[in-house]
Structure formats: structure tokens, C-alpha cells
Backbone as CSV, one residue per row, in Angstrom:
resi,resn,N_x,N_y,N_z,CA_x,CA_y,CA_z,C_x,C_y,C_z
1,MET,109.175,86.117,84.007,110.111,85.629,82.769,110.636,86.944,82.365
2,SER,109.604,87.765,81.910,110.068,89.223,81.739,111.359,89.925,82.155
3,GLN,111.453,89.709,83.452,112.334,90.680,84.454,113.571,89.921,83.844
4,PHE,113.607,88.486,83.764,114.923,87.782,83.308,115.436,88.097,81.873
5,LEU,114.253,88.894,81.161,114.711,89.100,79.624,115.414,90.518,79.889
6,HIS,114.703,91.244,80.346,115.024,92.409,80.645,116.740,92.812,81.449
7,VAL,116.812,91.768,82.543,118.151,91.765,82.792,119.164,91.268,81.925
8,ALA,118.692,90.537,81.243,119.709,90.002,80.455,120.125,90.893,79.069
9,ASP,119.146,91.421,78.688,119.286,92.423,77.872,120.186,93.389,78.352
10,ALA,119.999,93.968,79.508,120.701,95.139,79.863,121.931,94.427,80.284
11,LEU,122.204,93.679,80.802,123.527,93.050,80.921,124.340,92.933,79.421
12,LEU,123.763,92.262,78.317,124.504,92.007,77.072,124.672,93.454,76.501
13,SER,123.697,94.231,76.682,124.015,95.592,75.830,124.798,96.910,76.571
14,ASP,125.457,96.312,77.707,125.931,97.154,78.426,127.656,97.143,77.963
15,PRO,128.462,98.062,77.205,129.814,97.441,76.646,130.855,97.517,77.865
16,HIS,130.964,97.627,78.883,131.720,97.507,80.106,131.558,95.822,80.663
17,VAL,130.371,95.275,80.440,130.199,94.137,81.157,130.759,92.569,80.347
18,HIS,131.696,91.882,80.359,132.325,90.839,79.656,132.000,89.606,80.473
19,ILE,130.934,88.873,79.640,130.491,87.395,80.232,131.700,86.444,79.565
20,LEU,132.479,85.681,80.157,133.483,84.866,80.080,134.533,85.393,78.900
21,ALA,134.130,85.887,77.861,135.164,86.477,76.862,134.539,87.553,75.880
22,ASP,135.179,88.023,74.998,134.832,88.822,73.810,133.895,88.215,73.066
23,ASN,132.913,88.746,72.139,132.151,88.181,71.530,132.627,87.686,70.308
24,PRO,132.949,86.225,70.027,133.772,86.157,68.548,132.850,85.607,67.595
25,THR,131.417,86.022,67.758,130.654,85.543,66.768,130.520,86.792,65.858
26,GLY,130.339,87.783,66.583,130.058,89.186,65.668,128.656,89.455,65.971
27,VAL,127.945,88.732,66.475,126.534,89.453,66.612,126.689,90.231,68.351
28,PRO,126.204,91.494,67.792,126.173,92.592,69.035,125.214,92.192,70.071
29,ASN,124.051,91.520,69.747,123.243,91.351,71.005,122.087,90.442,70.905
30,PRO,122.397,88.976,70.905,121.216,87.752,70.741,119.745,88.019,71.017
31,ILE,119.867,88.735,72.600,118.396,89.140,73.266,117.940,90.260,72.597
32,PRO,116.420,90.131,71.987,116.095,91.569,71.900,115.698,92.659,72.763
33,SER,115.580,93.825,72.489,115.286,94.628,73.481,113.697,94.587,74.204
34,PHE,113.667,94.707,75.342,112.257,94.453,76.188,111.946,95.418,77.174
35,LYS,110.836,95.952,77.361,110.630,96.622,78.373,109.144,95.665,79.306
36,PRO,109.377,95.393,80.252,108.196,94.653,81.060,107.170,95.918,81.300
37,GLU,105.700,95.477,81.004,104.796,96.467,81.216,103.698,95.682,81.409
38,LEU,102.623,96.291,82.018,101.414,95.474,82.567,100.534,96.290,82.006
39,PRO,99.547,95.580,81.003,98.353,96.520,80.287,97.407,97.663,81.284
40,ALA,97.338,98.654,80.818,96.568,99.442,81.655,95.153,98.787,82.184
41,GLN,94.572,98.025,81.203,93.419,97.537,81.605,93.521,96.700,82.927
42,VAL,94.580,96.026,83.205,94.815,94.970,84.316,95.399,95.852,85.649
43,SER,96.141,96.751,85.338,96.582,97.426,86.398,95.903,98.031,87.571
44,GLY,95.008,98.659,86.755,93.848,99.471,87.890,92.773,98.559,88.688
45,PRO,92.176,97.388,87.805,91.581,96.712,88.751,92.380,95.818,89.999
46,THR,93.220,95.334,89.556,94.220,94.471,90.109,94.838,95.157,91.208
47,GLY,95.245,96.461,91.405,95.275,97.137,92.358,94.103,97.539,93.435
48,THR,92.954,97.788,92.979,91.671,97.681,93.653,91.536,96.470,94.363
49,ILE,91.587,95.380,93.597,91.229,93.999,94.510,92.220,93.754,95.450
50,LEU,93.428,93.832,95.021,94.741,93.566,96.113,94.295,94.301,97.264
51,GLY,94.332,96.016,97.032,93.826,96.613,98.174,92.819,96.338,99.263
52,TRP,91.700,96.191,98.441,90.335,95.348,99.615,90.844,94.132,99.962
53,VAL,91.791,93.276,99.562,91.755,92.189,100.201,92.807,92.315,101.523
54,ALA,93.847,93.197,101.334,94.819,93.598,102.105,93.941,94.214,103.534
55,GLY,92.982,95.078,102.971,92.689,96.002,103.950,91.607,94.986,104.713
56,GLY,90.923,94.044,104.085,89.933,93.324,104.631,90.788,92.444,105.815
57,GLY,91.624,91.976,105.132,92.763,91.092,106.261,92.795,91.620,107.345
58,LEU,93.589,92.599,107.041,94.013,93.456,108.079,93.160,93.835,109.558
59,ALA,91.848,94.381,108.828,90.433,94.657,109.660,90.516,93.304,110.508
60,LEU,90.138,92.080,109.824,90.111,91.067,110.511,91.089,90.428,111.425
61,ALA,92.113,90.722,111.305,93.262,90.468,112.074,93.156,91.424,113.589
62,VAL,92.738,92.752,113.162,92.423,93.547,114.081,91.129,93.223,115.023
63,LEU,90.317,92.576,114.011,89.086,92.202,114.960,89.618,90.875,115.989
64,GLY,90.104,90.093,115.414,90.533,88.591,116.062,91.570,88.999,117.537
65,GLY,92.510,90.095,117.289,93.338,90.523,118.374,92.363,91.139,119.184
66,LEU,91.426,91.894,118.971,90.516,92.604,120.097,89.900,91.312,120.533
67,LEU,88.586,90.363,119.808,88.245,89.463,120.473,89.064,88.717,121.089
68,GLY,90.522,88.347,121.219,91.304,87.498,121.919,91.773,88.426,123.256
69,TRP,91.664,89.612,123.315,91.887,90.339,124.579,90.556,90.403,125.299
70,GLY,89.425,90.236,124.541,88.041,90.091,125.583,88.031,88.801,126.203
71,ALA,88.207,87.448,125.172,88.199,86.418,125.750,89.405,86.210,126.941
72,ILE,90.425,86.795,127.244,91.444,87.046,128.138,90.753,87.396,129.231
73,ALA,90.009,88.468,129.180,89.434,89.523,130.273,88.351,88.591,130.985
74,ILE,87.519,87.967,130.158,86.493,87.337,130.363,86.980,85.779,131.324
75,GLY,87.958,85.387,130.642,88.370,83.923,131.088,89.209,84.181,132.417
76,GLU,90.022,85.350,132.402,90.610,85.338,133.617,89.401,85.998,134.975
77,ASN,88.731,86.876,134.308,87.991,87.275,135.262,86.621,86.100,135.865
78,SER,86.295,85.199,135.152,85.475,83.842,135.278,86.141,82.754,135.813
79,GLU,87.498,82.780,135.946,88.426,81.840,136.218,88.116,80.245,135.734
80,ARG,88.330,80.861,133.991,88.283,79.713,132.996,89.494,79.897,132.436
81,GLY,90.357,78.884,132.650,91.876,79.085,132.218,91.842,78.809,130.970
82,GLY,90.991,78.027,130.064,91.143,77.664,128.864,90.622,78.753,127.754
83,MET,89.876,79.307,128.484,89.170,80.708,127.851,90.263,81.695,127.606
84,ALA,91.153,81.510,128.885,92.180,82.858,128.755,93.197,82.572,127.608
85,ALA,93.539,81.135,127.823,94.982,80.513,126.986,94.502,80.807,125.248
86,ARG,93.305,80.463,125.299,92.865,80.601,123.895,92.590,82.163,123.375
87,GLY,92.262,83.071,124.279,92.415,84.429,123.924,93.836,84.644,123.612
88,LYS,94.590,84.292,124.680,96.267,84.327,124.271,96.603,84.123,123.273
89,LYS,96.491,82.842,122.458,96.762,82.377,121.188,96.420,83.103,120.403
90,ALA,94.924,83.832,120.517,94.312,84.350,119.383,94.921,85.680,119.238
91,ILE,95.726,86.313,120.008,96.280,87.668,119.837,97.521,87.065,119.522
92,ILE,98.177,86.115,119.481,99.386,86.130,118.815,99.547,85.556,117.407
93,MET,98.421,84.832,117.089,97.937,84.501,115.716,97.470,85.807,114.981
94,SER,96.423,86.608,115.815,96.527,87.861,115.084,97.776,88.963,114.506
95,LEU,98.341,88.610,115.498,99.745,89.771,114.904,100.435,89.185,113.843
96,ILE,100.472,87.521,113.953,101.723,86.965,112.698,100.352,86.944,111.725
97,ALA,98.986,87.083,111.613,98.243,87.106,110.483,98.829,88.507,109.847
98,GLY,98.474,89.484,110.864,98.629,90.956,110.348,99.889,91.253,109.588
99,ILE,100.930,90.632,110.671,102.409,90.828,109.845,102.378,90.278,108.196
100,GLY,101.950,89.216,108.360,101.918,88.421,107.481,101.116,88.736,105.810
101,ILE,100.047,89.548,106.199,99.102,90.199,105.367,99.975,91.443,104.808
102,ALA,100.530,91.890,105.507,101.136,93.409,105.483,102.503,93.306,104.514
103,CYS,103.116,92.167,104.908,104.491,91.987,104.211,103.927,91.206,102.648
104,THR,103.101,90.386,102.447,102.514,89.856,101.361,101.927,90.966,100.489
105,SER,101.154,91.496,100.849,100.534,92.645,100.224,101.529,93.648,99.567
106,GLY,102.554,93.934,100.577,103.652,94.541,100.015,104.344,94.420,98.687
107,LEU,105.064,92.918,99.305,105.792,92.364,98.071,104.883,92.334,96.692
108,VAL,103.545,92.003,97.280,102.844,91.812,95.630,102.540,93.216,95.031
109,PHE,102.301,94.173,96.055,102.033,95.471,95.160,103.424,96.011,94.584
110,ALA,104.820,95.768,95.269,106.131,95.716,94.849,106.207,94.756,93.011
111,ALA,105.839,93.664,93.398,106.050,93.182,92.199,105.322,93.605,90.844
112,TYR,104.001,94.081,90.978,103.161,95.003,90.354,103.808,95.842,89.703
113,SER,104.307,96.976,90.575,104.848,98.149,90.139,106.347,97.904,89.711
114,MET,107.156,96.840,89.849,108.295,96.666,89.255,108.107,96.770,87.785
115,ALA,106.872,95.872,87.122,106.504,95.888,85.688,105.972,97.059,85.072
116,SER,105.530,97.980,85.800,105.218,99.451,84.942,106.060,100.276,84.920
């Protein structure tokens, strides 16, 4: 919500922006000036927790991919088609999970850095 207030304040305080018409009421800016900030006590620990969660999730995605490759190798060599098929699914799901974790952690870090 604070980002909306910040944008609205920036739009209304710019003299070159005219929204619908000139200001007939004579009030220069009805929205108070506001700069969004995260408190310092929240910013550090939150970044640490998000970093550890993202790193752990990516490590588990890599481990799942490696186990999937192992299942494919064992399934193909021992003629267990079901095991090889599950290994192929595990590799695909590990790739999707790794991409999802990387994108989500990047978005969360971007959102926290916008506020500071």
C-alpha cells in the first residue's frame, strides 16, 4: 500500500502531470509526502532468512535432480522401466522447482529492496 501512496504523491506533486483537469479547489497536494522504508531491525534478519530458505531449496532441487539421474541409470540398466520413468519425472520437477525457487526468491528480494 505504501508504494501506491508514493506513486500517487509523485504524480500529484509533478507540475507537468495533469489528471483530468487543473486543480479547481486550490489544494496543492491532498496526499502527504511519504517515503517507504523497512525498519533496520527487520531488513537484516529477513534477508538472512530468505537467503537461507532459497539456498536450501535450490540445494534440495539439485539433490532431487541427481537422485533422478541415478534412478534413470539404475532403471535402464536393470530393465525397470517404471523406475527410469520416475527418474525422468524427478529431473523435470527438480528443474521446475529450481527455476521457481530462483524466480520467487528474486522477486521477494526485489520487493524488499524497493522499500528501502
